[in-house]
N, C-alpha and C positions, 0 to 999 in steps of 0.2 A: 546440399545445403538447404534447399526448399523442402525436401522431405523431412528433414530434421526440425526445420521450423514449424511444419504442419503438426509434427508429433508433439511438439511443446504447446501448441495452441489448445487452450482450455474451452470446453463448451459450457456456456451458461446454463443451458437446458439439463445437460447431463449432471452438472454440480447440483442444481436445485432439485433434480429427481433423486439423486443419491441422498441429499440431506434430508429428504421427506420420506424415501422408502426404507433407508438403513435403520431410523428409529422403530419403524413398523417391524422390520425383520428382528431387531434386538428384543422388542417387546414379546414377539412371537416365541423367540427361543428362551426368554426368561420365564414366560408363561408355561412353556412346555416342560421346563425343568421343575417348576413349582407343581405343576399339574402331575408330573410323574411321582413326585415324593408324596402328594397327597392321595394320589391313586393307590400307591404301594400301602399306605396307612390304612386306608378304608377296605381294600381288598384283603389285607392281612386280618382285619378285624371281623370280615364276613367269614372268611373260612377258618379264622382261629376258633369261632363259636362252634362251628361243625366238628372240628378237631377236638374241642373240649367235650363236646357231647359224645364223641367216640371213647375218649378216656373215661367218661362218667359211666358209659354203658359197660365198658370193661369192669368198673369198679362195682357195679352190681352183681358181677358174677364171682366175686371173691366171698368166700363163706368161712365161718369158723366151725370146725368139727373136731370133737374131742380135744378142745383147747388148742386146735391146730389150724393155721391158715391154709385154706385149699381154694384153688382156682378151678372152677368148674365152667368150661367153655365149650358148649355143644357146637357140633360142625355148623348148624344153622346160624347161631349167633356170631361165629367167626366170619362166616361168609358175608353176613350183613356188614360187619364192621370193615372188611377188606374190599368189599365191592365197590368199584369205581371204574368208569370207562376211560378216563384220562390218567389218573395218577395211581401210584402204588402205595399202599398204606402198611406200616410196620408198627409193630407194638412190642412192649417188654414190659413184665411185671416183676418187680424185684422186691425182696423182703428187706427188713431193716439190717439184716445181717450180710446183704449183698447176694443172696442166693436168687438166681432166676427162677421165678415160679412158673412162668409162662413166656411164649413169644420168642422174639429173635434176640439172642444176647448181643448182636452186634448194634443194636439201637443206641445212639450216643446219649449221654446223661449230661445234665448241665454242669459245666466245669467251674463256674464261679462260686466262690465262698466268701463269706457265709451265705445261705440260701434261705430266704424267707418262705417257708412252706405253708404259712397260713393262706397262701393263695397260689393259684397255678403260675407256672413259669413257662414262657415261650422263648424259643431261641432257635437260630438257624445253624445248620451243621451239614456235613456230607456223609452220605451212606451209600457204599457201593458205587462210589464215583459220582453220585448225583446229588445235587443240592436238596436238601429237605428242610421242611419246617416242623418243629417238635414242640409238643406240649408236655410238660411234666407236672404231676400232682401227687400229693400224699394222701393215704386213706388211714384213719386211725379208728379203732374199735372200742366200744364202750366195755365189752366184758372180756377184752384181752389186751395187755399191755403191748403187743406188737403193733408194728405199722408197715404199710405196703406203699411202694412208689410205683406209679404207672407213667410210663413214657410212650407217647403215640407220635409216629413220624409220618409225613406225607410228603411226596414229591411236589414240585411247583408247577406242573403244567396247566391246571386250571386257573391258577393265580395269575400266571404270564399271559394266558389267552385273554382273561377278563381284564387285565391291565392294559393289553394292547388295544383290545376293542375301545376301552374307555379313552385312551390316549388318541386313537385315531378319530374317534368321534369328536374329540376336542380339538385336534390339530388340523384336520382337513378343512373344516370351515374357516379356520383362521388363515390357513395357506390360500384358500380361495378368495378370502377377503383382501389378503395382501396383494395377490395378482390382480384383482379387479381394481383396487385402489391404484395400484401402480399404472394399470392402463388408462385409468381415469386421470391421474396425475399427468401422464404423458400427453394425453389428448388435450388436457387442460393447458399444460405448458406450450404446446404447439399453437393453440389459439391465442394464448396470452402474448407469446413472443412474436406473433404475426406482425403487429404494428412495427416492431423493430426491423424486420425484414422489409416492410413496406417503406420505412424511412430509409434504410440502406439503399434500396433500389431507387428511391426518389433522388437521394444525393448522388448515387453513381450515374443516374441518367441526366444530370445537370450538365450544360456546357461548361468548359474549363474556365470561361470568363464570367460565369454567372456567380457572383458572390452576394447575392441578395440573401436575407435571412431564411432560415428553414422554417416553414409554416409548422404551427404547434396545435393545429385544430384537432388532429387525431392522435396526439402523442399523451401518454400516460403521464400522470403527475410525477411518478418516480423517475421518468425518462426526461422530464422537462429541465432538469437541472443540467444534463448533458446537452441537450439542444440549445439552452441558453448560453453554455460555455462555448459551443460551437458558434453560435450567432455572434458572440463577443468577439471571438477569434476572427470570424469573417469581417466584422466591422473594423477590427484594428487591421486586418489584412488590406481592406479597401482603403483605410485611410493611409497606410504605409505606400501602397501602390500610387495613390493619388499624390502624396508628397514626393515620391520618387519621380513620378511624371512631371510635377510641377518643378523639381529640382533640375531634372534634365531640360526641360524647356528654358528655364531661367539661365542655366548653365550655357546652352547653345545661343541663347540671345546675348549673353555677356561675352562669350568667346566671339561671336560674330563681329562685334564693333572693332576690337583691335585687329582682328584679321582683315576685316575691310580697309582699315587705316594702313595696314602693311602693304595690302595690294595696291592702293592708290599711290602711296608714296613711293613704292618700288617702281610703278609705272612712270611716275613723275621723274625719279632719278634717271630712268633709262632714257627719257627724251632729252635730258641735259647732256651738252657735250663738254662742258667745263667742270672740273672738280669742285671748284668753289660754288659753282650753282648747285651741285648736287648736294652739298652739305646739309642745307635746311631740310631736304627730303630725307636724307639719311639719319638726321637727328630725330625726325618724327618716326621714322622706322624704328630707331632704337628705343624711343618712348613707348611705341606700341608693342614692342617685343617685351620690354620690361614690364608693362601692365598685364600682358598675356602671361608671362612667366609668373607673376605675382598671382593672378587669378587662378592659374592651373595649380600652383602649389597650395593655395587655400583650398581649392577644390579636393585635392588629394588628402589634405588634413582633415577635411570635414568628412570625406568618405571614410578614412581610416578611423575616425572617432565613433562612427555609428557601429554598435555591437551587433551586427547581423548575424555572424556565424559563431556564436558561443562567447563572445566578449573578449576583453583583453585580460591578460595575466597582471594582476595587481600585486604589488610587493611593497615592502616597507621602503619609504623614500624620506630622505631628510629634506623637508620643504625649505628649511632655512638656507641650507648650502645651495639647493637648487635656485632659489630665488636670488641669492647672492651673486652666483656665477652668471645667471642669465642677465641681471642688471648690468654686470660688468661687460657683457657682449653687446649691449645697447648704448654704452657711453659714447663710441663715436658718433652715432647718429644724434644723441642728445647735444653733443659739441658742436655738430654740423648745423642743428637747428637753433643753437644759441640758447639751449635750455638746460636746467639744472636737474639731474636725476639722483636721487638719494635712496638709500635703504636703511630701513629702521626695524630693529628687532632687538628685544630685551634678552632673548634667549639665544644660546649658541647652537641648538639643534632642536628642531620640532619634527616629529615622525608622523606620517600619514600613510595609510594604505592607498597606493596609487601606481599609476604608470608613468615613469619618469619622463619619457619622450612626449606624451600628450600633455603632461603638466608643464612641460618646457614650451610647447607650442601654445598652451593657454596663455601663459604670462608673457610670451613674446607677442601674441596678438594684442593684449591689453596694453603693453608698452608701445607697440607700433601706433595704436590708436591714440594713446596719450601724447605721444610725440609728435604725431601728424596733425591732430585737431586741437592740441593745447594752445594756449596763448603764447605768442612769440616771446622769447627771452623770459618764459614762465618756468615753473618748477613741476616735477613729477616725483612722487613719493610713493615707494613700495614699502609697505609695513607689514609685520607679522605679530600677531597677538596669540598668547597661549591660553587665556582665561576668559570665559569657562571653556569655550572650544577653540580649537586652532582657527584663526581668522586671517586670510591673505586679502590685502586691499591695495588698490592702485588708484591713485588721487592726483588729479592735475587741477590747476587753476585757470583752465580755459573757459570758453563761452557756456559750457554745460549743455544738458539736454533738457528741452521743455518737457513738462509733466505730461503733455499730450503724446509725446513722442516715446516714453520710456518703455511702454508695452510693445512698441513696434520694432525698435532698433535690434532686438535679439533675432528678428525674422531674417530668413535668408534673402540676400540681395536687396535688402531695404536700406536705403540712405536718407538721411534727414534732407529735406529739399534745401538747396543752397549750401550744401556741405563743400568745403574746398577739397582739393586734392583728387586723385584718380581712383579712389577706393571702389571696391565692388559690393560693398555691404555683407561681407561674409565674416569679419573679425569677431563681432559679439556673438554671431550664429555658432562659430566655432567654439568660442568660450563656453556658450551654453550647453553645447553637446558634450564637451569634455567634463564640465561641471556635472551633469546629469550622470555621466558614466561613473564618476567618483562619489556619487550621492552627496554632492556638496550643494549647499544653498546659495544662489546667485541673487545678489540684490544690486540695484542701481539707484543712484541719486544724482541729480544733475541741477540743483538750486544754485550752488556756488561752485562753479567747475563741475567736474565729473568724478564720482567715486564709484568704483566697482569693488564689492566685497564678495568673497567666497567663504563661507562657513563649512569647515571640515569636522564632522562629528566623529568621535572615537579615536582622535589623534593621541599621540603619546609624547611627553616631554622628557628630554634628557637622553643621553647616550646609553645609559644603564638599561633603558626599556626597549632599545632597538633590537 
């Protein structure tokens, strides 16, 4: 598995080097192809002139005698025409009637028709199994109506040798240039990427508890975005760890009080011999156990509402039905506290993207706070509005929350000084965590009673949209 992972790892240095060198190689290849065709053109031009001179030399040996075309080729002239150290030269002189007057009858003639004989014709062909270059020309006489065609063929050894010399002279410096450039780029990439290795070594050498920002004094501008992101992540991680440590410390402190009460009251009950004398201590034990149970349940809900490992699965939830059933579950406590609990909604169903269990916990905490801290014989109203966005609100007519305390009541383990009851200050903290998880906007107002509003954006109305 590790070997497979190493094979899939890409090298930035290799990728940059390929992106720089491959265009150079493509350029050299394209330049070589273009150079080949240009070289072939000019080599053909140079040797075609020599081939034409040979054909013209043969034309000077054609005479008119007794009104008849005669070819007079002395051995010396023939040797001069055919002399070449690298190539073989062939020729053929043909009359207009197709009669071979001199030379090799196997020399090819141009096949394209019609042929413009006002100028010489060059073409490639094969003679005796070898490729040859041929020039054909026509000779006309002033005092004779006949005409003669001269065809001179030459093998391509000199042309190929010259073409290879020119291509090598052009290609070798370019290959050397590419190799030198690649070596220079490789060296430059090593030097350029060295700060990244230094940064990686610096990060790897830091203690596991060191979450201080990464220094950016020797970091390139292009890499600074990465270091800024890492530093921001380290800052968030530091804040998260500090929050967790503070949460653990506060939770331990809150759990210590009911546990100490349980221990004291249990020791007190053990000292008593009479059952009736034990009852006050046992009632205190029950009260401490209830408080610890409530605190533990809220701590579990708070821990569950924090999306640490990938978040919660959010589904389409009917907020109207959820609020209605939750209110019905809390009616007994409302009757016990002699308070009126009502539910108000103009719609039969309002659909939001959420987690049903957490939304139920959110509303349960709001109802618990409203019924616990509301005015005796007062009222609590749970209402839902559909326009412009879905809004869930819980309102009571209790003493309310002072403006100076509105920003603090959502903090964990914070309670307004002088608040009645045995709460631990986690109810609104849980509500805020769950609201943030659902991207709902939480607002508090406490001038006349307490009103908690949660605004859900992107909700849908009606069963047909579910």
